[in-house]
Backbone as XML, in Angstrom:
<?xml version="1.0"?>
<chain id="A" units="angstrom">
  <residue number="1" name="MET">
    <atom name="N" x="0.858" y="-1.169" z="0.000"/>
    <atom name="CA" x="0.000" y="0.000" z="0.000"/>
    <atom name="C" x="0.904" y="1.231" z="0.000"/>
  </residue>
  <residue number="2" name="GLU">
    <atom name="N" x="0.530" y="2.187" z="-0.826"/>
    <atom name="CA" x="1.331" y="3.407" z="-0.937"/>
    <atom name="C" x="1.091" y="4.320" z="0.259"/>
  </residue>
  <residue number="3" name="MET">
    <atom name="N" x="2.026" y="5.240" z="0.452"/>
    <atom name="CA" x="1.929" y="6.178" z="1.567"/>
    <atom name="C" x="0.687" y="7.057" z="1.430"/>
  </residue>
  <residue number="4" name="GLN">
    <atom name="N" x="0.339" y="7.392" z="0.200"/>
    <atom name="CA" x="-0.838" y="8.227" z="-0.039"/>
    <atom name="C" x="-2.108" y="7.523" z="0.461"/>
  </residue>
  <residue number="5" name="ASP">
    <atom name="N" x="-2.208" y="6.227" z="0.226"/>
    <atom name="CA" x="-3.364" y="5.465" z="0.680"/>
    <atom name="C" x="-3.382" y="5.359" z="2.203"/>
  </residue>
  <residue number="6" name="LYS">
    <atom name="N" x="-2.225" y="5.187" z="2.800"/>
    <atom name="CA" x="-2.147" y="5.139" z="4.259"/>
    <atom name="C" x="-2.612" y="6.453" z="4.873"/>
  </residue>
  <residue number="7" name="ILE">
    <atom name="N" x="-2.222" y="7.544" z="4.252"/>
    <atom name="CA" x="-2.634" y="8.865" z="4.751"/>
    <atom name="C" x="-4.148" y="9.020" z="4.617"/>
  </residue>
  <residue number="8" name="LYS">
    <atom name="N" x="-4.711" y="8.553" z="3.504"/>
    <atom name="CA" x="-6.162" y="8.643" z="3.315"/>
    <atom name="C" x="-6.910" y="7.823" z="4.363"/>
  </residue>
  <residue number="9" name="LEU">
    <atom name="N" x="-6.438" y="6.616" z="4.646"/>
    <atom name="CA" x="-7.099" y="5.783" z="5.645"/>
    <atom name="C" x="-6.973" y="6.394" z="7.040"/>
  </residue>
  <residue number="10" name="PHE">
    <atom name="N" x="-5.808" y="6.969" z="7.332"/>
    <atom name="CA" x="-5.625" y="7.641" z="8.624"/>
    <atom name="C" x="-6.553" y="8.842" z="8.722"/>
  </residue>
  <residue number="11" name="LEU">
    <atom name="N" x="-6.674" y="9.590" z="7.637"/>
    <atom name="CA" x="-7.565" y="10.746" z="7.611"/>
    <atom name="C" x="-9.024" y="10.304" z="7.798"/>
  </residue>
  <residue number="12" name="ALA">
    <atom name="N" x="-9.404" y="9.208" z="7.194"/>
    <atom name="CA" x="-10.761" y="8.703" z="7.360"/>
    <atom name="C" x="-11.008" y="8.326" z="8.822"/>
  </residue>
  <residue number="13" name="GLY">
    <atom name="N" x="-10.024" y="7.719" z="9.455"/>
    <atom name="CA" x="-10.146" y="7.401" z="10.872"/>
    <atom name="C" x="-10.289" y="8.648" z="11.720"/>
  </residue>
  <residue number="14" name="LEU">
    <atom name="N" x="-9.512" y="9.691" z="11.393"/>
    <atom name="CA" x="-9.617" y="10.953" z="12.128"/>
    <atom name="C" x="-10.994" y="11.590" z="11.943"/>
  </residue>
  <residue number="15" name="VAL">
    <atom name="N" x="-11.544" y="11.482" z="10.751"/>
    <atom name="CA" x="-12.875" y="12.045" z="10.493"/>
    <atom name="C" x="-13.926" y="11.326" z="11.342"/>
  </residue>
  <residue number="16" name="VAL">
    <atom name="N" x="-13.827" y="10.001" z="11.459"/>
    <atom name="CA" x="-14.771" y="9.257" z="12.287"/>
    <atom name="C" x="-14.614" y="9.644" z="13.752"/>
  </residue>
  <residue number="17" name="VAL">
    <atom name="N" x="-13.368" y="9.760" z="14.210"/>
    <atom name="CA" x="-13.131" y="10.172" z="15.594"/>
    <atom name="C" x="-13.683" y="11.573" z="15.827"/>
  </residue>
  <residue number="18" name="ALA">
    <atom name="N" x="-13.494" y="12.466" z="14.860"/>
    <atom name="CA" x="-14.042" y="13.822" z="14.988"/>
    <atom name="C" x="-15.567" y="13.783" z="15.055"/>
  </residue>
  <residue number="19" name="GLY">
    <atom name="N" x="-16.184" y="12.904" z="14.301"/>
    <atom name="CA" x="-17.634" y="12.766" z="14.357"/>
    <atom name="C" x="-18.108" y="12.275" z="15.716"/>
  </residue>
  <residue number="20" name="ILE">
    <atom name="N" x="-17.374" y="11.343" z="16.299"/>
    <atom name="CA" x="-17.728" y="10.842" z="17.632"/>
    <atom name="C" x="-17.554" y="11.935" z="18.672"/>
  </residue>
  <residue number="21" name="VAL">
    <atom name="N" x="-16.441" y="12.662" z="18.588"/>
    <atom name="CA" x="-16.207" y="13.772" z="19.529"/>
    <atom name="C" x="-17.278" y="14.836" z="19.349"/>
  </residue>
  <residue number="22" name="GLY">
    <atom name="N" x="-17.623" y="15.158" z="18.111"/>
    <atom name="CA" x="-18.667" y="16.137" z="17.851"/>
    <atom name="C" x="-20.011" y="15.686" z="18.400"/>
  </residue>
  <residue number="23" name="PHE">
    <atom name="N" x="-20.272" y="14.404" z="18.313"/>
    <atom name="CA" x="-21.517" y="13.849" z="18.849"/>
    <atom name="C" x="-21.626" y="14.148" z="20.341"/>
  </residue>
  <residue number="24" name="TYR">
    <atom name="N" x="-20.534" y="13.968" z="21.060"/>
    <atom name="CA" x="-20.576" y="14.185" z="22.505"/>
    <atom name="C" x="-20.447" y="15.650" z="22.889"/>
  </residue>
  <residue number="25" name="LEU">
    <atom name="N" x="-19.914" y="16.486" z="22.016"/>
    <atom name="CA" x="-19.801" y="17.907" z="22.331"/>
    <atom name="C" x="-21.108" y="18.665" z="22.102"/>
  </residue>
  <residue number="26" name="ILE">
    <atom name="N" x="-21.941" y="18.172" z="21.202"/>
    <atom name="CA" x="-23.234" y="18.817" z="20.952"/>
    <atom name="C" x="-24.159" y="18.488" z="22.127"/>
  </residue>
  <residue number="27" name="PRO">
    <atom name="N" x="-24.903" y="19.452" z="22.659"/>
    <atom name="CA" x="-25.760" y="19.219" z="23.834"/>
    <atom name="C" x="-26.790" y="18.116" z="23.594"/>
  </residue>
  <residue number="28" name="ASP">
    <atom name="N" x="-27.202" y="17.471" z="24.698"/>
    <atom name="CA" x="-28.150" y="16.353" z="24.624"/>
    <atom name="C" x="-29.485" y="16.738" z="24.014"/>
  </residue>
  <residue number="29" name="GLY">
    <atom name="N" x="-29.909" y="17.959" z="24.183"/>
    <atom name="CA" x="-31.208" y="18.392" z="23.689"/>
    <atom name="C" x="-31.296" y="18.435" z="22.175"/>
  </residue>
  <residue number="30" name="GLN">
    <atom name="N" x="-30.185" y="18.411" z="21.510"/>
    <atom name="CA" x="-30.170" y="18.489" z="20.046"/>
    <atom name="C" x="-29.781" y="17.131" z="19.456"/>
  </residue>
  <residue number="31" name="GLY">
    <atom name="N" x="-30.623" y="16.154" z="19.714"/>
    <atom name="CA" x="-30.336" y="14.777" z="19.298"/>
    <atom name="C" x="-30.225" y="14.607" z="17.802"/>
  </residue>
  <residue number="32" name="LEU">
    <atom name="N" x="-31.077" y="15.300" z="17.052"/>
    <atom name="CA" x="-31.035" y="15.185" z="15.595"/>
    <atom name="C" x="-29.717" y="15.725" z="15.048"/>
  </residue>
  <residue number="33" name="LEU">
    <atom name="N" x="-29.279" y="16.845" z="15.582"/>
    <atom name="CA" x="-28.011" y="17.431" z="15.132"/>
    <atom name="C" x="-26.847" y="16.514" z="15.486"/>
  </residue>
  <residue number="34" name="ARG">
    <atom name="N" x="-26.921" y="15.896" z="16.668"/>
    <atom name="CA" x="-25.859" y="14.968" z="17.078"/>
    <atom name="C" x="-25.782" y="13.799" z="16.105"/>
  </residue>
  <residue number="35" name="ALA">
    <atom name="N" x="-26.938" y="13.231" z="15.780"/>
    <atom name="CA" x="-26.971" y="12.084" z="14.869"/>
    <atom name="C" x="-26.494" y="12.483" z="13.479"/>
  </residue>
  <residue number="36" name="LEU">
    <atom name="N" x="-26.907" y="13.655" z="13.021"/>
    <atom name="CA" x="-26.474" y="14.114" z="11.692"/>
    <atom name="C" x="-24.971" y="14.357" z="11.637"/>
  </residue>
  <residue number="37" name="ALA">
    <atom name="N" x="-24.405" y="14.890" z="12.720"/>
    <atom name="CA" x="-22.955" y="15.128" z="12.755"/>
    <atom name="C" x="-22.203" y="13.809" z="12.644"/>
  </residue>
  <residue number="38" name="PHE">
    <atom name="N" x="-22.664" y="12.822" z="13.387"/>
    <atom name="CA" x="-22.005" y="11.516" z="13.335"/>
    <atom name="C" x="-22.189" y="10.866" z="11.959"/>
  </residue>
  <residue number="39" name="ALA">
    <atom name="N" x="-23.418" y="10.905" z="11.423"/>
    <atom name="CA" x="-23.684" y="10.307" z="10.115"/>
    <atom name="C" x="-22.865" y="10.992" z="9.029"/>
  </residue>
  <residue number="40" name="ALA">
    <atom name="N" x="-22.746" y="12.319" z="9.112"/>
    <atom name="CA" x="-21.954" y="13.050" z="8.126"/>
    <atom name="C" x="-20.486" y="12.640" z="8.192"/>
  </residue>
  <residue number="41" name="SER">
    <atom name="N" x="-19.980" y="12.411" z="9.395"/>
    <atom name="CA" x="-18.578" y="11.992" z="9.512"/>
    <atom name="C" x="-18.372" y="10.604" z="8.913"/>
  </residue>
  <residue number="42" name="ILE">
    <atom name="N" x="-19.347" y="9.737" z="9.083"/>
    <atom name="CA" x="-19.241" y="8.391" z="8.502"/>
    <atom name="C" x="-19.262" y="8.470" z="6.980"/>
  </residue>
  <residue number="43" name="VAL">
    <atom name="N" x="-20.170" y="9.276" z="6.434"/>
    <atom name="CA" x="-20.262" y="9.428" z="4.979"/>
    <atom name="C" x="-18.984" y="10.036" z="4.423"/>
  </residue>
  <residue number="44" name="LEU">
    <atom name="N" x="-18.466" y="11.068" z="5.093"/>
    <atom name="CA" x="-17.235" y="11.710" z="4.635"/>
    <atom name="C" x="-16.057" y="10.744" z="4.704"/>
  </residue>
  <residue number="45" name="ALA">
    <atom name="N" x="-15.968" y="9.974" z="5.785"/>
    <atom name="CA" x="-14.889" y="8.991" z="5.913"/>
    <atom name="C" x="-15.008" y="7.916" z="4.836"/>
  </residue>
  <residue number="46" name="ALA">
    <atom name="N" x="-16.232" y="7.476" z="4.548"/>
    <atom name="CA" x="-16.422" y="6.480" z="3.495"/>
    <atom name="C" x="-15.984" y="7.041" z="2.146"/>
  </residue>
  <residue number="47" name="GLY">
    <atom name="N" x="-16.267" y="8.311" z="1.909"/>
    <atom name="CA" x="-15.823" y="8.940" z="0.667"/>
    <atom name="C" x="-14.315" y="8.996" z="0.565"/>
  </residue>
  <residue number="48" name="VAL">
    <atom name="N" x="-13.654" y="9.286" z="1.675"/>
    <atom name="CA" x="-12.189" y="9.328" z="1.667"/>
    <atom name="C" x="-11.625" y="7.935" z="1.423"/>
  </residue>
  <residue number="49" name="VAL">
    <atom name="N" x="-12.204" y="6.929" z="2.085"/>
    <atom name="CA" x="-11.723" y="5.556" z="1.897"/>
    <atom name="C" x="-11.971" y="5.105" z="0.469"/>
  </residue>
  <residue number="50" name="TRP">
    <atom name="N" x="-13.094" y="5.508" z="-0.101"/>
    <atom name="CA" x="-13.441" y="5.102" z="-1.454"/>
    <atom name="C" x="-12.425" y="5.591" z="-2.480"/>
  </residue>
  <residue number="51" name="THR">
    <atom name="N" x="-11.759" y="6.710" z="-2.215"/>
    <atom name="CA" x="-10.765" y="7.237" z="-3.159"/>
    <atom name="C" x="-9.413" y="6.551" z="-3.033"/>
  </residue>
  <residue number="52" name="SER">
    <atom name="N" x="-9.236" y="5.718" z="-2.005"/>
    <atom name="CA" x="-7.954" y="5.030" z="-1.832"/>
    <atom name="C" x="-7.968" y="3.707" z="-2.601"/>
  </residue>
  <residue number="53" name="ALA">
    <atom name="N" x="-6.788" y="3.145" z="-2.789"/>
    <atom name="CA" x="-6.689" y="1.867" z="-3.505"/>
    <atom name="C" x="-7.412" y="0.741" z="-2.759"/>
  </residue>
  <residue number="54" name="PRO">
    <atom name="N" x="-7.269" y="0.627" z="-1.424"/>
    <atom name="CA" x="-8.031" y="-0.431" z="-0.735"/>
    <atom name="C" x="-9.544" y="-0.227" z="-0.857"/>
  </residue>
  <residue number="55" name="GLY">
    <atom name="N" x="-9.983" y="1.033" z="-0.866"/>
    <atom name="CA" x="-11.407" y="1.309" z="-1.014"/>
    <atom name="C" x="-11.916" y="0.902" z="-2.388"/>
  </residue>
  <residue number="56" name="LYS">
    <atom name="N" x="-11.130" y="1.205" z="-3.407"/>
    <atom name="CA" x="-11.517" y="0.802" z="-4.764"/>
    <atom name="C" x="-11.512" y="-0.719" z="-4.897"/>
  </residue>
  <residue number="57" name="GLY">
    <atom name="N" x="-10.551" y="-1.355" z="-4.242"/>
    <atom name="CA" x="-10.510" y="-2.823" z="-4.243"/>
    <atom name="C" x="-11.727" y="-3.411" z="-3.550"/>
  </residue>
  <residue number="58" name="LEU">
    <atom name="N" x="-12.187" y="-2.757" z="-2.476"/>
    <atom name="CA" x="-13.378" y="-3.212" z="-1.768"/>
    <atom name="C" x="-14.611" y="-3.099" z="-2.652"/>
  </residue>
  <residue number="59" name="VAL">
    <atom name="N" x="-14.706" y="-2.025" z="-3.425"/>
    <atom name="CA" x="-15.842" y="-1.855" z="-4.329"/>
    <atom name="C" x="-15.827" y="-2.935" z="-5.405"/>
  </residue>
  <residue number="60" name="VAL">
    <atom name="N" x="-14.659" y="-3.221" z="-5.958"/>
    <atom name="CA" x="-14.542" y="-4.273" z="-6.973"/>
    <atom name="C" x="-14.930" y="-5.620" z="-6.369"/>
  </residue>
  <residue number="61" name="TYR">
    <atom name="N" x="-14.457" y="-5.889" z="-5.151"/>
    <atom name="CA" x="-14.783" y="-7.145" z="-4.470"/>
    <atom name="C" x="-16.292" y="-7.260" z="-4.238"/>
  </residue>
  <residue number="62" name="ALA">
    <atom name="N" x="-16.913" y="-6.159" z="-3.809"/>
    <atom name="CA" x="-18.356" y="-6.183" z="-3.561"/>
    <atom name="C" x="-19.123" y="-6.457" z="-4.856"/>
  </residue>
  <residue number="63" name="ASN">
    <atom name="N" x="-18.704" y="-5.829" z="-5.939"/>
    <atom name="CA" x="-19.374" y="-6.066" z="-7.230"/>
    <atom name="C" x="-19.209" y="-7.514" z="-7.685"/>
  </residue>
  <residue number="64" name="GLU">
    <atom name="N" x="-18.013" y="-8.061" z="-7.540"/>
    <atom name="CA" x="-17.789" y="-9.453" z="-7.918"/>
    <atom name="C" x="-18.586" y="-10.400" z="-7.026"/>
  </residue>
  <residue number="65" name="SER">
    <atom name="N" x="-18.729" y="-10.045" z="-5.757"/>
    <atom name="CA" x="-19.522" y="-10.873" z="-4.844"/>
    <atom name="C" x="-20.983" y="-10.894" z="-5.258"/>
  </residue>
  <residue number="66" name="MET">
    <atom name="N" x="-21.497" y="-9.753" z="-5.695"/>
    <atom name="CA" x="-22.885" y="-9.701" z="-6.143"/>
    <atom name="C" x="-23.078" y="-10.566" z="-7.390"/>
  </residue>
  <residue number="67" name="VAL">
    <atom name="N" x="-22.107" y="-10.549" z="-8.300"/>
    <atom name="CA" x="-22.189" y="-11.369" z="-9.509"/>
    <atom name="C" x="-22.206" y="-12.846" z="-9.121"/>
  </residue>
  <residue number="68" name="GLU">
    <atom name="N" x="-21.347" y="-13.233" z="-8.179"/>
    <atom name="CA" x="-21.306" y="-14.627" z="-7.742"/>
    <atom name="C" x="-22.581" y="-15.018" z="-6.996"/>
  </residue>
  <residue number="69" name="ALA">
    <atom name="N" x="-23.141" y="-14.094" z="-6.225"/>
    <atom name="CA" x="-24.368" y="-14.398" z="-5.480"/>
    <atom name="C" x="-25.534" y="-14.663" z="-6.419"/>
  </residue>
  <residue number="70" name="ARG">
    <atom name="N" x="-25.528" y="-14.024" z="-7.579"/>
    <atom name="CA" x="-26.597" y="-14.270" z="-8.554"/>
    <atom name="C" x="-26.499" y="-15.669" z="-9.162"/>
  </residue>
  <residue number="71" name="LYS">
    <atom name="N" x="-25.320" y="-16.280" z="-9.090"/>
    <atom name="CA" x="-25.119" y="-17.611" z="-9.657"/>
    <atom name="C" x="-25.544" y="-18.730" z="-8.712"/>
  </residue>
  <residue number="72" name="VAL">
    <atom name="N" x="-25.841" y="-18.389" z="-7.463"/>
    <atom name="CA" x="-26.183" y="-19.410" z="-6.469"/>
    <atom name="C" x="-27.516" y="-20.057" z="-6.827"/>
  </residue>
  <residue number="73" name="VAL">
    <atom name="N" x="-27.549" y="-21.379" z="-6.717"/>
    <atom name="CA" x="-28.781" y="-22.126" z="-6.941"/>
    <atom name="C" x="-29.336" y="-22.462" z="-5.562"/>
  </residue>
  <residue number="74" name="TRP">
    <atom name="N" x="-30.460" y="-21.847" z="-5.220"/>
    <atom name="CA" x="-31.047" y="-22.037" z="-3.905"/>
    <atom name="C" x="-31.885" y="-23.301" z="-3.892"/>
  </residue>
  <residue number="75" name="PRO">
    <atom name="N" x="-31.932" y="-23.997" z="-2.744"/>
    <atom name="CA" x="-32.740" y="-25.221" z="-2.680"/>
    <atom name="C" x="-34.231" y="-24.891" z="-2.728"/>
  </residue>
  <residue number="76" name="THR">
    <atom name="N" x="-34.985" y="-25.878" z="-3.194"/>
    <atom name="CA" x="-36.434" y="-25.700" z="-3.201"/>
    <atom name="C" x="-36.953" y="-25.786" z="-1.767"/>
  </residue>
  <residue number="77" name="ARG">
    <atom name="N" x="-38.211" y="-25.429" z="-1.601"/>
    <atom name="CA" x="-38.804" y="-25.490" z="-0.254"/>
    <atom name="C" x="-38.795" y="-26.928" z="0.266"/>
  </residue>
  <residue number="78" name="LYS">
    <atom name="N" x="-39.071" y="-27.882" z="-0.595"/>
    <atom name="CA" x="-39.087" y="-29.284" z="-0.198"/>
    <atom name="C" x="-37.696" y="-29.728" z="0.255"/>
  </residue>
  <residue number="79" name="GLU">
    <atom name="N" x="-36.662" y="-29.367" z="-0.510"/>
    <atom name="CA" x="-35.298" y="-29.738" z="-0.141"/>
    <atom name="C" x="-34.883" y="-29.102" z="1.185"/>
  </residue>
  <residue number="80" name="ALA">
    <atom name="N" x="-35.229" y="-27.829" z="1.369"/>
    <atom name="CA" x="-34.881" y="-27.146" z="2.608"/>
    <atom name="C" x="-35.584" y="-27.783" z="3.801"/>
  </residue>
  <residue number="81" name="THR">
    <atom name="N" x="-36.841" y="-28.171" z="3.623"/>
    <atom name="CA" x="-37.593" y="-28.826" z="4.699"/>
    <atom name="C" x="-36.972" y="-30.178" z="5.036"/>
  </residue>
  <residue number="82" name="GLN">
    <atom name="N" x="-36.605" y="-30.947" z="4.016"/>
    <atom name="CA" x="-36.007" y="-32.256" z="4.248"/>
    <atom name="C" x="-34.679" y="-32.136" z="4.991"/>
  </residue>
  <residue number="83" name="VAL">
    <atom name="N" x="-33.850" y="-31.193" z="4.579"/>
    <atom name="CA" x="-32.559" y="-31.010" z="5.246"/>
    <atom name="C" x="-32.764" y="-30.554" z="6.684"/>
  </residue>
  <residue number="84" name="THR">
    <atom name="N" x="-33.714" y="-29.662" z="6.910"/>
    <atom name="CA" x="-33.993" y="-29.194" z="8.264"/>
    <atom name="C" x="-34.458" y="-30.339" z="9.148"/>
  </residue>
  <residue number="85" name="LEU">
    <atom name="N" x="-35.338" y="-31.184" z="8.634"/>
    <atom name="CA" x="-35.795" y="-32.341" z="9.404"/>
    <atom name="C" x="-34.643" y="-33.294" z="9.702"/>
  </residue>
  <residue number="86" name="MET">
    <atom name="N" x="-33.760" y="-33.496" z="8.743"/>
    <atom name="CA" x="-32.602" y="-34.362" z="8.984"/>
    <atom name="C" x="-31.707" y="-33.784" z="10.080"/>
  </residue>
  <residue number="87" name="VAL">
    <atom name="N" x="-31.546" y="-32.472" z="10.109"/>
    <atom name="CA" x="-30.761" y="-31.841" z="11.175"/>
    <atom name="C" x="-31.417" y="-32.076" z="12.523"/>
  </residue>
  <residue number="88" name="PHE">
    <atom name="N" x="-32.741" y="-31.892" z="12.608"/>
    <atom name="CA" x="-33.442" y="-32.126" z="13.869"/>
    <atom name="C" x="-33.299" y="-33.586" z="14.315"/>
  </residue>
  <residue number="89" name="VAL">
    <atom name="N" x="-33.425" y="-34.527" z="13.371"/>
    <atom name="CA" x="-33.282" y="-35.940" z="13.717"/>
    <atom name="C" x="-31.864" y="-36.215" z="14.215"/>
  </residue>
  <residue number="90" name="PHE">
    <atom name="N" x="-30.870" y="-35.690" z="13.529"/>
    <atom name="CA" x="-29.480" y="-35.901" z="13.931"/>
    <atom name="C" x="-29.212" y="-35.320" z="15.315"/>
  </residue>
  <residue number="91" name="VAL">
    <atom name="N" x="-29.697" y="-34.121" z="15.570"/>
    <atom name="CA" x="-29.496" y="-33.490" z="16.873"/>
    <atom name="C" x="-30.172" y="-34.302" z="17.967"/>
  </residue>
  <residue number="92" name="THR">
    <atom name="N" x="-31.370" y="-34.807" z="17.717"/>
    <atom name="CA" x="-32.081" y="-35.620" z="18.701"/>
    <atom name="C" x="-31.318" y="-36.910" z="18.990"/>
  </residue>
  <residue number="93" name="VAL">
    <atom name="N" x="-30.870" y="-37.589" z="17.949"/>
    <atom name="CA" x="-30.117" y="-38.828" z="18.131"/>
    <atom name="C" x="-28.816" y="-38.547" z="18.880"/>
  </residue>
  <residue number="94" name="LEU">
    <atom name="N" x="-28.132" y="-37.484" z="18.527"/>
    <atom name="CA" x="-26.887" y="-37.131" z="19.215"/>
    <atom name="C" x="-27.140" y="-36.788" z="20.678"/>
  </residue>
  <residue number="95" name="ALA">
    <atom name="N" x="-28.220" y="-36.076" z="20.957"/>
    <atom name="CA" x="-28.551" y="-35.737" z="22.342"/>
    <atom name="C" x="-28.843" y="-36.992" z="23.149"/>
  </residue>
  <residue number="96" name="LEU">
    <atom name="N" x="-29.584" y="-37.931" z="22.577"/>
    <atom name="CA" x="-29.855" y="-39.189" z="23.268"/>
    <atom name="C" x="-28.572" y="-39.985" z="23.507"/>
  </residue>
  <residue number="97" name="PHE">
    <atom name="N" x="-27.699" y="-40.007" z="22.520"/>
    <atom name="CA" x="-26.419" y="-40.699" z="22.673"/>
    <atom name="C" x="-25.586" y="-40.061" z="23.782"/>
  </residue>
  <residue number="98" name="MET">
    <atom name="N" x="-25.506" y="-38.738" z="23.788"/>
    <atom name="CA" x="-24.727" y="-38.044" z="24.828"/>
    <atom name="C" x="-25.329" y="-38.283" z="26.208"/>
  </residue>
  <residue number="99" name="TRP">
    <atom name="N" x="-26.668" y="-38.312" z="26.304"/>
    <atom name="CA" x="-27.324" y="-38.597" z="27.582"/>
    <atom name="C" x="-26.990" y="-40.013" z="28.036"/>
  </residue>
  <residue number="100" name="LEU">
    <atom name="N" x="-27.017" y="-40.960" z="27.102"/>
    <atom name="CA" x="-26.707" y="-42.348" z="27.428"/>
    <atom name="C" x="-25.263" y="-42.485" z="27.903"/>
  </residue>
  <residue number="101" name="VAL">
    <atom name="N" x="-24.332" y="-41.864" z="27.218"/>
    <atom name="CA" x="-22.928" y="-41.922" z="27.621"/>
    <atom name="C" x="-22.745" y="-41.272" z="28.991"/>
  </residue>
  <residue number="102" name="ASP">
    <atom name="N" x="-23.360" y="-40.117" z="29.209"/>
    <atom name="CA" x="-23.246" y="-39.426" z="30.494"/>
    <atom name="C" x="-23.831" y="-40.264" z="31.627"/>
  </residue>
  <residue number="103" name="SER">
    <atom name="N" x="-24.992" y="-40.822" z="31.402"/>
    <atom name="CA" x="-25.628" y="-41.659" z="32.429"/>
    <atom name="C" x="-24.785" y="-42.902" z="32.717"/>
  </residue>
  <residue number="104" name="SER">
    <atom name="N" x="-24.249" y="-43.510" z="31.679"/>
    <atom name="CA" x="-23.424" y="-44.704" z="31.862"/>
    <atom name="C" x="-22.154" y="-44.380" z="32.638"/>
  </residue>
  <residue number="105" name="LEU">
    <atom name="N" x="-21.507" y="-43.292" z="32.294"/>
    <atom name="CA" x="-20.288" y="-42.917" z="33.009"/>
    <atom name="C" x="-20.588" y="-42.531" z="34.453"/>
  </residue>
  <residue number="106" name="SER">
    <atom name="N" x="-21.695" y="-41.851" z="34.681"/>
    <atom name="CA" x="-22.082" y="-41.513" z="36.050"/>
    <atom name="C" x="-22.319" y="-42.779" z="36.860"/>
  </residue>
  <residue number="107" name="TRP">
    <atom name="N" x="-23.052" y="-43.727" z="36.277"/>
    <atom name="CA" x="-23.310" y="-44.992" z="36.974"/>
    <atom name="C" x="-21.997" y="-45.716" z="37.251"/>
  </residue>
  <residue number="108" name="LEU">
    <atom name="N" x="-21.113" y="-45.760" z="36.225"/>
    <atom name="CA" x="-19.844" y="-46.465" z="36.378"/>
    <atom name="C" x="-18.995" y="-45.839" z="37.480"/>
  </residue>
  <residue number="109" name="PHE">
    <atom name="N" x="-18.832" y="-44.546" z="37.467"/>
    <atom name="CA" x="-17.953" y="-43.899" z="38.439"/>
    <atom name="C" x="-18.567" y="-43.826" z="39.832"/>
  </residue>
  <residue number="110" name="TYR">
    <atom name="N" x="-19.815" y="-43.389" z="39.911"/>
    <atom name="CA" x="-20.408" y="-43.178" z="41.240"/>
    <atom name="C" x="-20.895" y="-44.463" z="41.895"/>
  </residue>
  <residue number="111" name="ASP">
    <atom name="N" x="-21.520" y="-45.339" z="41.151"/>
    <atom name="CA" x="-22.103" y="-46.532" z="41.758"/>
    <atom name="C" x="-21.108" y="-47.695" z="41.810"/>
  </residue>
  <residue number="112" name="VAL">
    <atom name="N" x="-20.428" y="-47.954" z="40.718"/>
    <atom name="CA" x="-19.552" y="-49.133" z="40.658"/>
    <atom name="C" x="-18.194" y="-48.858" z="41.300"/>
  </residue>
  <residue number="113" name="ILE">
    <atom name="N" x="-17.518" y="-47.820" z="40.839"/>
    <atom name="CA" x="-16.145" y="-47.575" z="41.311"/>
    <atom name="C" x="-16.135" y="-46.961" z="42.716"/>
  </residue>
  <residue number="114" name="LEU">
    <atom name="N" x="-16.919" y="-45.911" z="42.938"/>
    <atom name="CA" x="-16.887" y="-45.239" z="44.242"/>
    <atom name="C" x="-17.852" y="-45.840" z="45.232"/>
  </residue>
  <residue number="115" name="GLY">
    <atom name="N" x="-18.818" y="-46.580" z="44.778"/>
    <atom name="CA" x="-19.775" y="-47.230" z="45.664"/>
    <atom name="C" x="-20.688" y="-46.285" z="46.414"/>
  </residue>
  <residue number="116" name="ARG">
    <atom name="N" x="-20.985" y="-45.117" z="45.868"/>
    <atom name="CA" x="-21.836" y="-44.121" z="46.530"/>
    <atom name="C" x="-23.321" y="-44.383" z="46.314"/>
  </residue>
  <residue number="117" name="GLY">
    <atom name="N" x="-23.665" y="-45.263" z="45.439"/>
    <atom name="CA" x="-25.067" y="-45.501" z="45.142"/>
    <atom name="C" x="-25.737" y="-46.470" z="46.109"/>
  </residue>
  <residue number="118" name="ARG">
    <atom name="N" x="-24.995" y="-47.037" z="47.032"/>
    <atom name="CA" x="-25.563" y="-48.042" z="47.946"/>
    <atom name="C" x="-26.135" y="-47.441" z="49.176"/>
  </residue>
</chain>
């Protein structure tokens, strides 16, 4: 990353910090102005980041992600229901297995080995 981009990102961070400080410096009674000051600092910082190389790379990445998201083949309602039911069945079976193992180990340690169950 070039020094110019580092300076832009640092400046964007300073703008956000200035927005936060401005938010707390504006009196409580002027809530709308406080919110607008903070929102304006976020928008200004985003604009500064957008002009940097990492910001432009982020925009390209976001656009490519949207293109890839359009290629996704979503399951039908029937497929989604079947998979969900299989998850519930698996979780139930696993819970029963874990309960059985826990109960068996408790019986083994407390009743058989330590003899506390008598």
